[in-house]
N, C-alpha and C positions, 0 to 999 in steps of 0.2 A: 141857774148860772150857766154861762156858756160852756165852761170846762166840764161841768157835770153832764150837760146835755150831750156833749161830744163823746164822753165815755160811754153813755148809755147807747148812743148810736153805734159805736164800735162793737159793744158787746152783742147787740142785735145782729150786726153784720157777721160777726164770728159765729153766732148760733146758727144763722141761715147757711153760712158756708159749711159748717160741720154737718148740717142735715143733708145738704146736697152731696157732700162727699160720701156719706153713708149710702145714699141711694145709688150713686154711681158705682160704689164698691160692690153692692149687691148684684148689679147688672154684670160686672166683670167676673165675679167668682164663678157663675154658671150654675147648671142644674145640679151638679153633685153637691156643691156647697150649700145650695138652697135647700136640699133635702134635710140638712141639719140646721135649718134656720130657726126651728123652734127652740134650739139651745142657745144660751147666752154667748156672745162673742168673747173670745179670750183676748188677753192683752196683746199677744203676738199678732192675732188677726187684725186688731185695731191698728197696731203700728204698721202692718203691711199696707192697710188701706190708707193710712195717713201718708205713706210714702209715695202715693200716686200723684201725678201732676194733673190738676183740674184746670181747664182753660177758662171756664166761666161759672157763674152761679147756678146755671141750669143743669150742669153735670154732663154736657155734651162733649167735653174734651177727652182725648185718648189717654188711657192710663199708662204709666211707666211699666216696663216689663217686670213682671214679678216671677220669681222662680217657683214653679208649681211643685207642690208636695206630691209624693207618690200616691197614686190612687189606692184607696183602702176598701176592701170588700166589707160587707155587712158583718162577716165573722172575724174581721180584724186582720186578714191576710192580704198581702199585696197582690195586685192584679197581674195577669199573665204578660201584659205589655212590659211591665217593669222587669219581670223575670227574664224575658227575651232580651231586653236591653242590657241587663247585667251579664247575660251569657255572651253577647257580642263583645262586651267590654273585656271579658276574660279571654276570649279567643284572640283579640287584638293584643292582649298582654303577652300571649305566647309567641308572637312574632318579634324577632329581634330587629327593631327599627332604629336602634341607637347608632350614633356616629362611630362608637368603638367597634361594633360588629361590622359596619361597612369598611372601616379601615383595615380590619383583619382580612376581609376578602380581597381588598385591593392589594394588600401586602402579599398575599399568596400569588395573585396574578403577576405581580411585579417580579417575584422570585422566579416564576416559571419562564418569563420572558428573558431574564438574565441568563438562565441556564442554556437557552438556545442561542448560541452566538453565531452570527453569520459567517460564512466561509470567506476567507480572505483570498480572492482570486489572484490578486497581484502576487501574494506570497507563493501560491501554488505555481504560478508561471515562472517565478524566479527559481524555485526549487527544480522545476522541470528543465530549465535551461542549464543549471549547474550540473544536474544528473547527465544531460546529453553531452556536455563538455567532458565530463569525467569518462563517460563511456567511449566517446570518440578518442580521447587521449589513450585509454587502455587499448583500444583496437589499433590505433596508430602505432603504439609501442609494441604490440604483440605481432603484428603482421611482418615487420622487418625481421623480428627474431625467428619467426617460423620460416620465412622465405630465404633469408640470407645467412642465418647461423645454424640451420638444420637442427633446431632445438628438439624436434621430434623425429626420430628415425625408425624405420621398420627394421625387422631382423635381417632381411635380405640386404638392405642398405648398409647395415653395420658389417655384415660379412664381406660385402664388396669393398668397403673401405679398408678392412683388415687385409684383404687380398692385394689391393693396390699398394698399400704401404709395404707389404712384404716384397712385392716386385721392385718398388723404388729402392729398397735397401740393397738389392743385388746389383744395381747399376753403378757405373763409374761416377766418381765425384763430379758434381756440377752438371750432371745429365738431367735434362728436363723430361718429365713424363706427362703425357696427356692421354687420357682415356676417352675414346669417342664412341665405344660401344661396350656394354657390360651385361652379362646374363648370369643367373644363379640357378643351380639345380640342387634341390634338397633331396638326396637319395636316401635309401635305407641304410647303406653301409658308410656313406661319406657325403659331405657337402662339397660341391664343385662350383667354381666361378670362372667364367671365360671372359677375359678382358682384351679388347682390341685397342692397342695403343700406338702412340707415336713418340719416339725418343729422338732427342736432338742434343748434340754435343758439338759446340762450335758450328762449323758448316756442315757437319755430317748429320743426316736425318735417316731414320729407319722406321718402317712400319712392321709391327710384329704382333703375334697372338700369344697371350699368356694364359696358362691354365693353372689354377690354384686349387689344391685339394686338401681337405682336413678330414681325416678318418674319425669316425664316431668312437672307435676304440682308443684313439689318442688325440683328444681335442686340443692339446697344447702344442702340437707340432703342425706347422704350416709348410706344405710342400709346394714349391714353385717350379713349373716346368715351362721351358722356352721351346721355340721351334728349333729344328735341327736342319742344317744344310748338309745333306748326305754327300754332296760332291766336294765339300770342303776338305782340303788335304789334312788339316788338323784332326778332323773327325775320323778320316780314314786311317790315320796313324794310330789313333786310340783303338779303333775297331780291330786293327790287325796287329796290335801290340803283342809281344811275347809275354808281357806281364799279364797274367790271367786276370788280376783284379782290375787293371785298367781296361782290358777288353770287355769285362763284364759291365763296367760303368758305361761304356759306349753302347752296349746292347740295351741297357736300361733306358738310356736317353732316347734311343730309337723307339723303344716300346711306348714310352710316355708321349713321344711325338705322334705316334700313330693314334693313340687315344685322343689327343688334342684334335687331330684332323677329323676323327669320328664325331666328336662333340660339335665341331664347327659345322659338319654336314647336317647334324640334327637341328641345330639352330636355324640354318638356312632353309631347312624344310618346314619350319614352323612348328616344331615339336612343343607340346604343352608342358614338357618336363622343365623347360627353361623359361624363367621369368626375367624380363628385362628390368634393369635398374637405372634410375636417373643418373647419368654420367656427371651432371653438374654437381650433385651432392658428393660424388666420389672424388672428383678433382679438387673440390674445395677442402677436402679433409686429408689430402696427401701431405704428410709432414714428417715422415720417417727419415733418419739419417742415411746417407749413402756410403757404400764401401769404397775404399780407395783402390781396390784390386780390380783390374779389368777382367771381365769374362768369368767372374765367380758365379757358380750356379748353386741353387738350392734344390735338392732332390727330396 
């Protein structure tokens, strides 16, 4: 019958195909598996061979890739190639190639970059400008104080100012006093100040020399000595007075006048004992009240 004949033909083709697959499998396994050819094939080996793709009946087609089992020595141990491969695998496991490890490293670098902030040059320039303005303002404020208000005075300037105020207090009310030269001598027994001044009252003007002395033993007493006109009748009357006390006053005035002339001579000769003082500072600080009595002298 045709159906039976077709089934027999299919069985024969399947048998021939199975035989060709076995032959091809033997060629693919190689020398190592052929050494164990005397042993019967296991079910796993048969299934592996059946998994290969054969192109034709003659077994010339290429086999599908089969995962090779590790080579086994005659004593049952794995070969050295397998051991070296496992060693390389273990070394690779020791290296952190995970994404998490990479993220940690990137995170550290990012933190380091954030810590190093760039310098803001614009801010520095603005601060420098503000500092310069403040310094200029302070200098501009201090210079007038030092130059026009005599904020800082030397000891000689202070003494000369005291002397000028003492002279101004002996003058008649509304008399103007202007000092054009001033010298100070710090002696061992006393401090002396020579002042060359101009006084004016109404239309009357007079040049005069004033000598102020402060004894070291009595620093609270300021002695003011004026020049004396020896030919003045008033002075001659004092000198020749029957009153002994008045006559002694005239003698003392003459004595101090002679000392004033001696000091003036030393200054003109350039003696180092006398130190010149800035008259501008002195005139700016004359502010003492004046007496209303004309011709009152301080000895």
